C-alpha positions as CSV (number, residue, x, y, z in Angstrom):
1,M,97.0,118.3,101.9
2,M,95.9,117.5,98.4
3,V,93.7,114.6,97.6
4,R,94.1,112.9,94.3
5,E,92.5,109.7,93.1
6,G,91.0,109.2,96.6
7,R,94.4,109.3,98.3
8,P,95.9,112.1,100.5
9,Y,99.2,113.6,99.4
10,R,101.3,115.9,101.5
11,R,102.5,118.1,98.6
12,E,101.4,119.0,95.1
13,L,102.2,116.4,92.6
14,D,104.7,117.3,89.8
15,L,104.5,113.7,88.4
16,E,108.3,114.0,87.7
17,S,109.5,113.2,91.2
18,H,109.3,109.9,93.1
19,A,109.1,112.1,96.3
20,D,105.4,112.5,95.4
21,Y,104.7,108.8,95.8
22,P,102.9,107.7,99.0
23,A,105.2,105.6,101.2
24,E,103.7,102.2,100.3
25,V,104.1,102.9,96.6
26,A,107.8,104.0,97.1
27,E,108.3,100.8,99.2
28,W,106.9,98.7,96.5
29,Y,109.2,100.2,93.9
30,E,112.2,99.7,96.2
31,T,111.2,96.1,96.8
32,M,110.7,95.5,93.1
33,A,114.2,97.0,92.3
34,R,115.9,94.9,95.0
35,E,114.2,91.7,93.7
36,V,115.1,92.4,90.1
37,M,118.7,93.1,91.0
38,R,118.8,89.9,93.1
39,T,117.4,87.9,90.2
40,L,119.9,89.2,87.8
41,A,122.7,88.2,90.2
42,A,121.3,84.8,91.3
43,A,119.8,82.3,88.9
44,E,118.0,80.4,91.7
45,A,115.9,83.5,92.5
46,R,114.5,83.8,88.9
47,G,111.6,81.3,89.5
48,R,110.7,82.9,92.9
49,V,110.5,86.4,91.5
50,A,108.8,85.4,88.3
51,S,106.0,83.5,90.2
52,D,105.5,86.1,92.9
53,D,102.1,87.5,91.9
54,A,101.9,89.7,95.0
55,L,105.2,91.4,94.1
56,W,104.2,92.1,90.5
57,R,100.7,93.3,91.5
58,G,102.0,96.2,93.5
59,P,100.7,97.9,96.6
60,R,97.1,97.3,97.6
61,P,94.8,100.2,97.1
62,S,93.5,101.6,100.4
């Protein structure tokens, strides 16, 4: 296992592949993508997404 920036990774990083991301980072990106797509489809979601500081902040460092 490789350690980079204080975090364990199961494989060498190629920095070209999302498969290198830790699970919580990948989950954050998936959540962000879902919320953005929902916002584009529903005007009432725009304010909720725009004001969700936790969403835009990203995963918490461990």
